[in-house]
C-alpha positions in Angstrom: -36.3 -52.7 -11.5 -37.6 -56.0 -10.3 -40.3 -57.9 -12.3 -42.5 -60.3 -10.4 -43.6 -63.6 -11.9 -47.3 -63.7 -11.1 -48.1 -66.6 -13.4 -48.3 -69.1 -10.7 -49.8 -66.9 -7.9 -53.4 -67.0 -7.1 -55.3 -63.7 -7.4 -56.5 -64.0 -3.8 -52.8 -64.0 -2.6 -52.1 -60.7 -4.4 -55.2 -58.8 -3.1 -55.2 -57.8 0.6 -58.3 -57.3 2.7 -58.4 -53.8 4.2 -59.5 -53.1 7.7 -62.1 -50.4 8.5 -59.3 -48.2 9.9 -57.3 -48.5 6.6 -60.4 -47.8 4.5 -61.0 -44.6 6.4 -57.5 -43.4 5.5 -58.3 -43.7 1.8 -59.1 -40.5 -0.1 -59.8 -39.5 -3.7 -62.3 -40.3 -6.4 -65.2 -38.4 -4.8 -64.9 -35.2 -6.8 -66.4 -34.1 -10.1 -63.8 -34.3 -12.7 -63.7 -32.7 -16.1 -64.1 -36.2 -17.7 -67.4 -36.6 -15.9 -68.6 -33.2 -17.0 -67.6 -33.9 -20.5 -69.4 -37.3 -20.5 -72.6 -35.8 -19.1 -72.4 -33.0 -21.7 -71.9 -35.5 -24.5 -74.9 -37.5 -23.2 -77.2 -34.5 -23.2 -76.0 -33.6 -26.7 -76.7 -37.1 -28.0 -80.3 -37.1 -26.6 -80.9 -33.6 -27.9 -79.8 -34.7 -31.4 -81.9 -37.8 -31.3 -85.0 -35.8 -30.4 -84.2 -33.4 -33.2 -83.8 -36.1 -35.7 -86.9 -38.0 -34.6 -89.0 -34.8 -34.6 -87.8 -33.8 -38.0 -88.6 -37.3 -39.4 -92.1 -37.4 -37.9 -92.8 -33.9 -39.2 -91.7 -34.9 -42.7 -93.7 -38.2 -42.6 -96.9 -36.5 -41.4 -96.7 -33.6 -43.8 -96.0 -36.0 -46.6 -92.8 -34.2 -47.5 -90.5 -37.2 -48.3 -87.8 -37.5 -50.9 -88.6 -39.5 -54.0 -86.0 -42.1 -55.0 
């Protein structure tokens, strides 16, 4: 296995500009993955929990049902 020493190479020299023809040949990344579904589900859960906590707090404040310390 060959290791390249890129410490003295400019980043622009490593990256290559693609032509339109080459970009049309690229595929992938357009589907819905399980990670995306999981992240969206977690986001909905977080907002639901925040609403629940905020509603519960407001209900306890307005009904004067707070814990004494």
